[in-house]
VEXDREN-2710 file (C-alpha; in Angstrom, 1 decimal):
% VEXDREN-2710
k/r/px/py/pz
1/UNK/-24.4/-7.8/-5.7
2/UNK/-27.9/-7.9/-4.0
3/UNK/-28.3/-11.2/-4.8
4/UNK/-29.7/-13.3/-1.1
5/UNK/-27.3/-16.2/-1.9
6/UNK/-24.1/-14.0/-0.3
7/UNK/-25.7/-13.3/3.4
8/UNK/-24.5/-10.2/5.6
9/UNK/-22.4/-12.8/7.6
10/UNK/-20.5/-13.5/4.6
11/UNK/-19.9/-10.6/3.3
12/UNK/-18.6/-9.6/6.9
13/UNK/-16.3/-12.5/6.7
14/UNK/-15.2/-11.3/3.1
15/UNK/-14.5/-8.1/5.1
16/UNK/-12.2/-9.8/7.7
17/UNK/-10.7/-12.5/5.4
18/UNK/-9.7/-9.9/2.5
19/UNK/-8.4/-7.1/5.0
20/UNK/-6.6/-9.1/7.6
21/UNK/-4.3/-10.6/4.5
22/UNK/-4.2/-7.3/3.6
23/UNK/-2.7/-6.2/6.6
24/UNK/-0.1/-8.8/7.2
25/UNK/0.6/-8.0/3.9
26/UNK/1.7/-4.8/4.5
27/UNK/3.1/-5.5/7.9
28/UNK/5.8/-7.9/6.3
29/UNK/6.6/-4.9/3.8
30/UNK/7.3/-2.5/6.7
31/UNK/8.5/-4.8/8.9
32/UNK/11.6/-4.8/6.7
33/UNK/11.7/-1.3/6.4
34/UNK/11.4/-0.7/10.0
35/UNK/14.3/-3.5/11.1
36/UNK/16.7/-2.9/8.4
37/UNK/18.8/-0.8/10.4
38/UNK/19.6/-3.9/12.9
39/UNK/20.0/-6.4/10.3
40/UNK/22.0/-4.9/7.9
41/UNK/25.3/-5.5/8.8
42/UNK/24.9/-9.3/9.3
43/UNK/24.0/-9.8/5.6
44/UNK/25.8/-6.7/3.9
45/UNK/29.4/-6.3/5.5
46/UNK/31.5/-2.8/4.3
47/UNK/33.9/-5.1/3.3
48/UNK/32.7/-7.3/0.7
49/UNK/31.5/-5.3/-2.6
50/UNK/29.7/-8.4/-4.1
51/UNK/27.2/-8.3/-0.8
52/UNK/26.6/-4.8/-1.3
53/UNK/25.9/-4.4/-4.8
54/UNK/23.4/-7.7/-4.3
55/UNK/21.7/-4.8/-1.8
56/UNK/21.7/-2.3/-3.9
57/UNK/20.0/-4.2/-6.8
58/UNK/17.7/-5.6/-4.6
59/UNK/16.3/-2.4/-3.3
60/UNK/16.2/-1.1/-6.8
61/UNK/14.8/-4.5/-7.7
62/UNK/11.8/-4.6/-4.9
63/UNK/10.4/-1.2/-5.3
64/UNK/10.8/-0.7/-9.0
65/UNK/10.4/-3.4/-10.8
66/UNK/8.6/-6.4/-8.7
67/UNK/5.3/-4.5/-7.7
68/UNK/4.2/-3.7/-11.3
69/UNK/5.3/-7.7/-12.1
70/UNK/3.2/-8.7/-9.2
71/UNK/0.0/-6.5/-10.4
72/UNK/0.5/-8.2/-13.8
73/UNK/0.7/-11.6/-11.9
74/UNK/-1.6/-11.7/-9.9
75/UNK/-4.1/-9.6/-11.8
76/UNK/-4.1/-12.2/-14.4
77/UNK/-4.4/-15.0/-12.0
78/UNK/-7.3/-13.0/-10.4
79/UNK/-8.8/-11.9/-13.5
80/UNK/-8.4/-16.2/-14.9
81/UNK/-8.8/-18.3/-12.1
82/UNK/-10.5/-16.1/-8.9
83/UNK/-10.4/-13.4/-6.6
84/UNK/-10.1/-15.8/-3.4
85/UNK/-7.2/-18.2/-5.2
86/UNK/-4.7/-15.0/-6.4
87/UNK/-5.5/-13.4/-2.6
88/UNK/-4.2/-17.3/-1.2
89/UNK/-1.2/-17.3/-3.3
90/UNK/-0.4/-13.9/-2.7
91/UNK/-0.4/-14.0/1.2
92/UNK/1.1/-17.6/0.7
93/UNK/4.3/-16.2/-1.1
94/UNK/4.5/-13.3/1.8
95/UNK/4.7/-16.1/4.4
96/UNK/7.5/-17.9/2.4
97/UNK/9.3/-14.4/2.1
98/UNK/9.0/-13.6/5.7
99/UNK/10.2/-17.0/6.9
100/UNK/13.4/-17.3/5.0
101/UNK/14.0/-13.7/6.4
102/UNK/13.7/-15.0/9.8
103/UNK/15.5/-18.0/8.8
104/UNK/18.7/-16.9/7.2
105/UNK/21.8/-17.4/8.5
106/UNK/23.8/-14.3/8.6
107/UNK/27.2/-13.3/6.1
108/UNK/29.8/-14.7/8.6
109/UNK/28.3/-18.2/8.6
110/UNK/27.0/-18.5/4.8
111/UNK/29.3/-16.3/3.3
112/UNK/27.3/-14.2/0.0
113/UNK/24.9/-17.0/0.1
114/UNK/23.0/-14.5/2.6
115/UNK/22.3/-11.7/1.1
116/UNK/21.3/-13.8/-2.3
117/UNK/18.8/-15.4/0.3
118/UNK/17.2/-11.8/1.4
119/UNK/17.4/-10.4/-1.8
120/UNK/15.2/-13.6/-3.0
121/UNK/13.2/-13.0/-0.2
122/UNK/12.4/-9.5/-0.5
123/UNK/12.0/-10.7/-4.3
124/UNK/9.2/-12.5/-3.5
125/UNK/7.5/-10.0/-0.7
126/UNK/7.3/-7.3/-3.2
127/UNK/6.0/-9.6/-6.1
128/UNK/2.9/-10.6/-3.3
129/UNK/2.5/-7.1/-2.1
130/UNK/2.4/-5.4/-5.4
131/UNK/-0.3/-7.9/-7.0
132/UNK/-2.4/-7.6/-3.7
133/UNK/-3.5/-4.7/-4.0
134/UNK/-5.6/-4.9/-7.3
135/UNK/-6.7/-8.5/-6.1
136/UNK/-8.0/-7.2/-2.6
137/UNK/-9.3/-4.2/-4.0
138/UNK/-11.6/-6.0/-6.5
139/UNK/-12.5/-8.6/-3.7
140/UNK/-13.5/-6.0/-1.6
141/UNK/-15.9/-4.1/-3.9
142/UNK/-17.4/-7.1/-5.8
143/UNK/-18.0/-8.8/-2.6
144/UNK/-20.2/-5.2/-1.4
145/UNK/-23.6/-4.4/-1.8
146/UNK/-24.3/-1.7/-4.1
147/UNK/-25.1/1.0/-1.7
148/UNK/-22.1/0.3/0.7
149/UNK/-18.9/-0.2/-1.4
150/UNK/-17.2/3.2/-0.7
151/UNK/-17.1/1.6/3.0
152/UNK/-16.0/-1.9/2.3
153/UNK/-13.4/-0.9/0.1
154/UNK/-12.1/1.8/2.2
155/UNK/-11.1/-1.0/4.5
156/UNK/-7.8/-1.6/2.7
157/UNK/-6.5/1.5/3.3
158/UNK/-7.5/0.9/6.9
159/UNK/-5.3/-2.1/7.1
160/UNK/-2.3/-1.1/4.9
161/UNK/-2.0/1.7/7.6
162/UNK/-2.4/-0.9/10.2
163/UNK/0.6/-3.0/8.9
164/UNK/2.6/0.1/9.4
165/UNK/1.3/0.5/12.9
166/UNK/1.9/-3.0/13.9
167/UNK/5.5/-2.7/12.9
168/UNK/6.2/0.1/14.3
169/UNK/4.4/-1.3/17.5
170/UNK/6.3/-4.3/17.6
171/UNK/9.6/-2.6/17.1
172/UNK/8.7/0.3/20.1
173/UNK/7.6/-2.9/22.3
174/UNK/11.2/-4.9/21.7
175/UNK/12.9/-1.9/21.9
176/UNK/11.8/-0.3/25.2
177/UNK/10.6/-3.7/27.4
178/UNK/12.1/-7.1/25.8
179/UNK/15.5/-6.4/24.5
180/UNK/18.3/-4.6/24.6
181/UNK/20.0/-2.8/21.5
182/UNK/22.8/-5.8/21.4
183/UNK/20.1/-8.4/21.5
184/UNK/18.3/-6.8/18.7
185/UNK/21.5/-6.6/16.5
186/UNK/22.2/-10.3/17.2
187/UNK/19.1/-12.3/17.1
188/UNK/15.8/-10.3/18.0
189/UNK/15.3/-8.4/14.8
190/UNK/14.4/-12.2/13.5
191/UNK/11.6/-12.1/15.8
192/UNK/8.9/-9.5/13.4
193/UNK/9.6/-12.0/10.7
194/UNK/8.4/-14.8/12.5
195/UNK/5.4/-12.9/13.5
196/UNK/4.7/-12.2/10.6
197/UNK/5.4/-15.5/9.1
198/UNK/2.7/-17.1/11.3
199/UNK/0.4/-14.1/10.9
200/UNK/0.4/-15.0/7.1
201/UNK/-0.3/-18.8/8.1
202/UNK/-3.8/-17.3/9.8
203/UNK/-4.4/-15.2/6.8
204/UNK/-3.6/-18.1/4.5
205/UNK/-6.6/-20.0/6.6
206/UNK/-9.1/-17.0/6.5
207/UNK/-8.7/-16.4/3.1
208/UNK/-9.3/-19.8/1.8
209/UNK/-12.3/-20.3/3.3
210/UNK/-13.7/-17.2/1.6
211/UNK/-16.6/-17.3/-0.9
212/UNK/-15.6/-16.5/-4.5
213/UNK/-17.3/-13.1/-5.5
214/UNK/-20.9/-13.6/-8.0
215/UNK/-18.8/-10.8/-10.3
216/UNK/-16.3/-13.4/-11.1
217/UNK/-18.3/-16.6/-10.9
218/UNK/-21.2/-15.0/-13.5
219/UNK/-18.4/-14.3/-15.9
220/UNK/-16.8/-18.5/-16.1
221/UNK/-18.6/-18.5/-19.7
222/UNK/-16.2/-15.8/-21.2
223/UNK/-13.0/-17.0/-23.2
224/UNK/-9.9/-17.4/-21.1
225/UNK/-8.0/-15.9/-23.5
226/UNK/-9.9/-12.9/-22.8
227/UNK/-9.7/-13.0/-19.0
228/UNK/-6.5/-10.8/-17.1
229/UNK/-5.1/-10.7/-20.4
230/UNK/-3.3/-7.6/-21.5
231/UNK/-4.4/-7.0/-25.0
232/UNK/-7.8/-7.2/-23.5
233/UNK/-6.9/-4.9/-21.0
234/UNK/-5.9/-2.3/-23.8
235/UNK/-9.1/-2.3/-25.0
236/UNK/-9.7/0.3/-22.3
237/UNK/-7.5/2.7/-23.0
238/UNK/-9.6/5.8/-20.8
239/UNK/-9.6/3.6/-18.0
240/UNK/-6.2/2.6/-18.0
241/UNK/-4.9/6.5/-18.2
242/UNK/-7.6/7.6/-15.7
243/UNK/-6.0/4.9/-13.3
244/UNK/-2.8/6.6/-13.7
245/UNK/-4.0/9.9/-13.7
246/UNK/-6.3/9.6/-10.5
247/UNK/-3.2/7.4/-8.4
248/UNK/-0.2/10.1/-9.4
249/UNK/-1.0/13.0/-7.0
250/UNK/-2.9/10.6/-4.6
251/UNK/0.5/8.1/-3.8
252/UNK/2.3/10.9/-3.7
253/UNK/1.0/12.8/-1.5
254/UNK/0.2/9.3/0.9
255/UNK/4.0/8.4/1.4
256/UNK/4.9/11.7/1.8
257/UNK/2.6/12.1/5.0
258/UNK/3.3/8.7/6.2
259/UNK/6.1/7.0/4.9
260/UNK/8.6/9.8/4.4
261/UNK/7.1/11.9/7.1
262/UNK/9.4/10.5/10.5
263/UNK/12.5/11.7/8.5
264/UNK/10.9/14.7/7.6
265/UNK/10.2/15.6/11.4
266/UNK/13.9/14.9/12.2
267/UNK/15.5/16.5/9.7
268/UNK/13.8/19.3/8.6
269/UNK/11.4/20.0/12.0
270/UNK/14.3/18.9/14.2
271/UNK/11.9/16.7/16.9
272/UNK/13.5/14.0/18.9
273/UNK/13.7/10.6/17.5
274/UNK/10.8/9.7/19.7
275/UNK/8.6/12.6/19.6
276/UNK/8.8/11.6/15.5
277/UNK/7.9/8.4/16.2
278/UNK/5.0/9.3/18.8
279/UNK/3.4/12.1/15.9
280/UNK/3.9/9.3/13.7
281/UNK/2.1/6.2/15.3
282/UNK/-0.8/8.9/16.6
283/UNK/-1.5/10.6/13.2
284/UNK/-1.4/7.2/11.3
285/UNK/-3.5/5.8/14.0
286/UNK/-6.4/8.7/13.6
287/UNK/-5.3/8.5/9.6
288/UNK/-6.7/5.0/9.4
289/UNK/-10.2/5.5/11.8
290/UNK/-10.9/8.0/9.2
291/UNK/-10.7/5.7/5.8
292/UNK/-14.3/4.0/6.6
293/UNK/-15.9/7.6/7.6
294/UNK/-15.0/9.2/4.2
295/UNK/-15.7/5.6/2.5
296/UNK/-19.2/5.9/4.0
297/UNK/-19.6/9.4/3.0
298/UNK/-18.5/8.3/-1.1
299/UNK/-21.8/5.7/-0.5
300/UNK/-24.0/8.9/0.0
301/UNK/-22.9/11.9/-1.8
302/UNK/-20.6/10.1/-4.5
303/UNK/-17.0/9.4/-5.6
304/UNK/-15.9/12.5/-7.6
305/UNK/-16.8/15.3/-4.7
306/UNK/-14.1/13.5/-2.4
307/UNK/-11.4/13.4/-5.2
308/UNK/-12.1/16.9/-6.1
309/UNK/-12.1/18.3/-2.1
310/UNK/-8.5/16.4/-2.5
311/UNK/-7.6/17.2/-5.7
312/UNK/-8.6/21.3/-4.8
313/UNK/-7.3/21.5/-1.3
314/UNK/-4.0/19.5/-2.1
315/UNK/-3.4/21.8/-4.9
316/UNK/-3.8/25.1/-2.6
317/UNK/-2.8/23.6/1.5
318/UNK/0.5/21.3/0.1
319/UNK/3.0/24.4/0.0
320/UNK/1.4/26.1/3.0
321/UNK/1.0/23.0/5.3
322/UNK/4.6/21.9/4.4
323/UNK/6.3/25.4/5.0
324/UNK/4.4/26.0/8.3
325/UNK/5.6/22.2/9.3
326/UNK/9.1/23.0/8.5
327/UNK/9.0/26.2/10.6
328/UNK/7.0/24.8/13.8
329/UNK/9.2/23.6/16.6
330/UNK/6.2/22.2/18.6
331/UNK/5.4/18.7/18.8
332/UNK/1.7/19.4/18.6
333/UNK/2.1/21.9/16.2
334/UNK/3.1/19.4/14.0
335/UNK/0.6/16.6/15.0
336/UNK/-2.1/19.2/14.2
337/UNK/-0.5/20.8/10.6
338/UNK/0.0/16.7/9.6
339/UNK/-3.7/15.4/10.6
340/UNK/-5.0/18.4/8.7
341/UNK/-2.7/16.8/5.6
342/UNK/-3.6/13.9/6.0
343/UNK/-7.5/14.7/6.3
344/UNK/-7.0/16.1/3.0
345/UNK/-5.3/13.1/1.5
346/UNK/-8.1/10.7/2.7
347/UNK/-10.1/11.9/-0.2
348/UNK/-7.9/10.3/-2.0
349/UNK/-7.0/6.8/0.1
350/UNK/-10.5/5.9/1.4
351/UNK/-12.3/5.7/-2.1
352/UNK/-9.6/4.9/-4.6
353/UNK/-9.8/1.2/-4.9
354/UNK/-13.0/1.2/-5.5
355/UNK/-13.1/4.0/-7.6
356/UNK/-10.5/2.1/-10.1
357/UNK/-12.5/-1.3/-9.8
358/UNK/-15.5/0.7/-11.0
359/UNK/-14.1/1.1/-13.6
360/UNK/-13.2/-2.2/-15.5
361/UNK/-15.3/-5.3/-16.7
362/UNK/-14.5/-8.0/-14.2
363/UNK/-12.9/-10.0/-16.8
364/UNK/-9.6/-7.7/-16.4
365/UNK/-10.9/-5.7/-13.1
366/UNK/-8.0/-7.1/-11.0
367/UNK/-5.8/-6.7/-13.4
368/UNK/-6.3/-3.1/-14.7
369/UNK/-7.0/-2.0/-11.1
370/UNK/-3.6/-3.6/-10.1
371/UNK/-0.9/-3.2/-13.2
372/UNK/-1.0/0.9/-13.8
373/UNK/-1.4/1.5/-9.9
374/UNK/1.4/-0.6/-9.3
375/UNK/3.5/1.3/-11.8
376/UNK/2.3/4.7/-11.1
377/UNK/3.2/3.9/-7.6
378/UNK/6.6/2.7/-8.6
379/UNK/7.3/5.8/-10.4
380/UNK/5.8/8.4/-8.0
381/UNK/5.3/7.0/-4.4
382/UNK/8.3/5.0/-4.2
383/UNK/10.4/7.8/-5.1
384/UNK/8.7/10.6/-3.2
385/UNK/11.5/10.4/-0.2
386/UNK/14.9/9.7/-2.5
387/UNK/13.4/13.3/-4.7
388/UNK/12.7/15.0/-1.2
389/UNK/16.0/14.1/0.3
390/UNK/17.6/15.4/-3.0
391/UNK/16.2/18.8/-2.9
392/UNK/16.8/19.2/0.8
393/UNK/20.6/18.1/0.2
394/UNK/20.3/20.9/-3.0
395/UNK/18.8/23.5/-0.2
396/UNK/15.7/24.0/-2.3
397/UNK/13.3/21.9/-0.2
398/UNK/10.8/24.0/-1.3
399/UNK/11.2/22.9/-4.8
400/UNK/9.8/19.2/-3.5
401/UNK/6.5/21.1/-1.6
402/UNK/5.4/22.5/-5.8
403/UNK/6.3/19.3/-7.2
404/UNK/3.9/17.8/-4.9
405/UNK/1.6/20.4/-5.6
406/UNK/1.8/20.2/-9.4
407/UNK/1.3/16.6/-9.3
408/UNK/-2.0/16.6/-7.2
409/UNK/-2.9/19.3/-9.5
410/UNK/-2.7/16.9/-12.6
411/UNK/-4.7/14.7/-10.7
412/UNK/-7.1/17.3/-10.1
413/UNK/-8.1/18.0/-13.5
414/UNK/-8.2/14.1/-14.1
415/UNK/-10.9/14.2/-11.4
416/UNK/-12.7/17.2/-13.0
417/UNK/-12.7/15.4/-16.5
418/UNK/-14.2/12.2/-14.9
419/UNK/-17.5/10.9/-14.1
420/UNK/-18.5/9.9/-10.9
421/UNK/-17.7/6.0/-11.0
422/UNK/-20.5/5.2/-8.6
423/UNK/-23.0/6.5/-10.8
424/UNK/-21.4/4.6/-13.9
425/UNK/-20.0/1.5/-12.0
426/UNK/-19.4/-1.5/-13.8
427/UNK/-20.0/-3.2/-11.1
428/UNK/-23.5/-2.8/-11.8
429/UNK/-23.3/-4.9/-15.1
430/UNK/-21.7/-8.1/-13.2
END
């Protein structure tokens, strides 16, 4: 990837195009969760059993089915016809899903068709976001120069966290400055989805003008039957198992300290909703800023030291950190404990994309990065909140702390046994 054909300006354009598209995808994904409290009554009236069932089925299908399907579909597209085209299709699909949510009439207007259309929109979004990770991770890794791959690919988590922050920020602006509670419930909840659709159009334009990676172009002579196929992917069992193992503990820790933490701060720490929102927003912002720092560090010292640091510190510190957090009554005390946890987790989040990309040859790279990751996230990351709340309801919340610790330890065993992918990268063979 040191070819003079790709200029510095083109690499910067690649980071911007790949990252902004990723940011828009995750903004749209989180906007649904952030504003569901305002629009759920418009689509799922308590009196209608069919609508309730559709709601339940939609959450299940999107959370646990569509992301792995998206990882498979878009990973195959990226390996067969190009990273650029797959990323363009992905953001186009997300744009359509957001627009559909924004424009769908309420249950009172069109009956059961309303939740059906909402379900369809969410399925499209799940498909899109499931495919986004593997393709954008592959693209950013392949566009990077050899000595800056960790730095480049770290921007994937910058924008993933950024999408969450923007959704939260827009919600705060609408709540505090622009609309009343009644207006938000009546029609204001549609605004973030209109914004998401418009942002997707901008991302679509940026992505349609990106350069294709040399790694893909150099493998055009490889048979299409080999590119992006499951049969070809299964020829790399060690790499597949490694992706599952290195993702397991990291994704569980990430979802615990980001998505679930706001609820934990209210239910267990007993902060107010306003305090928990502020703590979450500030800690997530700093967390996002840390990603390129850790990514650049991995370019200097290798990927394995960062992964081992996360594995060791995560195994030793998760239980003490969460126990101390559950017992604190101070907003600032909670903030510093969460930041300590997020600094540890950064050893995984900042470089997990490039590590996975460095495991697979280019003809199955996007599929190899995206599919096993999506499956692992669906099983462990997607269920983190449910398991945490289940243990809390049973008055055994500390069991959840041990559950996270055990999963991180499992990943630590994988980190200890794997080679440093910076030194054995398949990207060097492209």
